LUMKE-523014 format. One line per field, with one value per residue (C-alpha): residue in one letter; y, z, x. Coordinates in nm, 2 decimals, always signed. Each point is the difference from the previous one (the first is absolute). Layout:
! LUMKE-523014
aa	[A  ...] .
c2	[Y  ...] .
c3	[Z  ...] .
c1	[X  ...] .
! end
This chain:
! LUMKE-523014
aa	[M  K  G  L  S  K  E  V  K  S  A  I  I  I  G  I  V  I  V  L  L  L  V  L  G  I  I  Y  G  Q  K  E  K  T  E  V  A  D  T  P  T  T  T  V  T  E  V  A  D  E  T  T  T  A  A  A  T  T  A  A  P  E  T  T  T  S  A  N  V  T  V  P  A  G  A  T  V  A  Q  D  A  N  G  N  W  A  L  M  N  N  G  A  T  V  N  T  F  T  G  I  A  Q  N  E  Y  G  N  W  Y  I  E  N  G  V  V  N  F  N  F  S  G  K  V  V  F  N  G  V  T  Y  D  I  E  N  G  K  V  V  S] .
c2	[-8.53  -0.02  -0.14  -0.21  -0.38  -0.22  -0.10  +0.36  +0.08  -0.30  +0.09  +0.36  -0.13  -0.26  +0.27  +0.23  -0.28  -0.08  +0.36  +0.03  -0.32  +0.13  +0.33  -0.18  -0.23  +0.29  +0.17  -0.31  -0.09  +0.35  -0.04  -0.34  +0.14  +0.28  -0.24  -0.27  +0.21  -0.02  +0.29  +0.15  -0.03  +0.32  +0.06  +0.35  +0.18  +0.34  +0.20  +0.34  +0.26  -0.16  +0.06  -0.29  -0.29  +0.00  -0.15  -0.24  -0.12  -0.08  -0.21  -0.19  -0.37  -0.12  +0.16  -0.05  +0.06  +0.35  +0.12  +0.10  +0.33  +0.18  +0.26  +0.32  +0.07  +0.21  -0.06  -0.11  -0.04  +0.32  +0.24  +0.27  +0.36  -0.11  -0.28  -0.28  -0.28  -0.02  -0.10  +0.33  +0.11  +0.35  +0.12  -0.12  -0.31  -0.25  -0.05  -0.22  -0.28  -0.30  -0.27  -0.07  +0.27  +0.04  +0.23  -0.05  -0.14  -0.28  -0.08  +0.15  -0.06  +0.32  +0.08  +0.30  +0.13  -0.02  -0.28  -0.19  -0.06  -0.15  -0.29  -0.35  -0.29  -0.13  +0.21  -0.14  +0.25  -0.07  -0.37  -0.01  -0.05  +0.22  -0.04  +0.34  +0.11  +0.35  +0.11  -0.14  -0.30  -0.27  -0.28] .
c3	[+2.87  +0.26  +0.32  -0.14  +0.02  -0.30  +0.03  -0.01  -0.29  -0.19  +0.07  -0.13  -0.32  -0.05  +0.05  -0.25  -0.26  +0.06  -0.05  -0.32  -0.14  +0.08  -0.17  -0.31  +0.00  +0.00  -0.28  -0.21  +0.07  -0.12  -0.31  -0.08  +0.05  -0.25  -0.26  +0.03  +0.03  -0.29  -0.23  -0.17  -0.37  -0.16  -0.36  -0.13  -0.26  -0.15  +0.26  -0.01  +0.24  +0.32  +0.33  +0.19  -0.22  +0.13  +0.34  -0.14  -0.28  +0.24  +0.23  -0.27  +0.07  -0.34  -0.34  -0.37  -0.28  -0.12  -0.36  -0.21  +0.14  -0.14  +0.14  -0.19  -0.27  +0.15  +0.36  +0.26  +0.38  +0.13  +0.29  -0.03  +0.12  +0.36  +0.00  -0.03  -0.24  -0.26  -0.36  -0.18  -0.35  -0.12  +0.35  +0.12  +0.21  -0.20  +0.29  -0.21  -0.02  +0.23  -0.09  -0.05  -0.14  -0.01  +0.01  +0.01  +0.36  -0.09  -0.03  +0.25  +0.11  -0.07  +0.15  -0.14  -0.14  +0.31  +0.11  +0.29  +0.22  +0.27  -0.22  +0.02  -0.17  -0.34  -0.29  -0.32  -0.27  -0.37  +0.08  +0.17  +0.37  +0.18  +0.35  +0.16  +0.31  +0.13  -0.34  -0.20  -0.23  +0.12  -0.24] .
c1	[+10.63  +0.27  -0.11  -0.28  +0.01  +0.03  -0.36  -0.12  +0.22  -0.12  -0.37  +0.06  +0.16  -0.27  -0.26  +0.16  +0.02  -0.37  -0.10  +0.21  -0.16  -0.35  +0.07  +0.15  -0.30  -0.24  +0.19  +0.02  -0.36  -0.11  +0.21  -0.15  -0.35  +0.07  +0.16  -0.26  -0.31  -0.25  +0.05  -0.31  -0.03  -0.12  -0.11  +0.04  -0.20  +0.00  -0.19  -0.16  +0.13  -0.13  +0.17  -0.17  +0.13  +0.36  -0.09  -0.26  +0.23  +0.28  -0.21  -0.20  +0.00  -0.13  +0.02  -0.04  +0.23  +0.02  -0.07  +0.30  +0.12  +0.30  +0.23  -0.06  +0.26  +0.29  -0.11  +0.25  +0.03  +0.16  -0.03  -0.26  +0.04  -0.08  +0.26  -0.26  +0.08  -0.27  -0.07  +0.09  -0.08  +0.10  +0.04  -0.34  -0.10  -0.20  -0.25  -0.23  +0.26  +0.02  +0.24  +0.37  +0.23  +0.38  +0.29  +0.38  -0.03  -0.24  -0.37  -0.25  -0.36  -0.19  -0.35  -0.18  +0.32  +0.21  +0.25  -0.16  +0.30  -0.23  -0.11  +0.16  -0.17  -0.09  -0.14  -0.15  +0.06  -0.08  -0.01  +0.34  +0.04  +0.25  +0.14  +0.02  +0.20  -0.05  -0.12  +0.28  -0.03  +0.23  -0.10] .
! end
């Protein structure tokens, strides 16, 4: 910046500060929109092997309380042979299960036997409301 007048240097610095503030404002604004946005509430029930319910369940704006659904005895959330996280029982995916299941890493939202890492929102399962972020139960 040698050779520039004080006024030009000041104008450049002010311009940089304004740009930084705008960028920070955009980032903060996007974060606020994400945190404040209404999250859908979804009720889960035991579902037959249907491939179309995952997208519809995630976007459901209104739901009812599910019937009592239990995790099959001995089943746990684990990786299948393809590396997908799923509710596994004796080496097979329990693809008829939709609900909350757990492993040593926590509780997970399962849709048709597979952890739905794309889901964030509320799930009512057996009368309990769970907050889900990217498939994991957070409260």
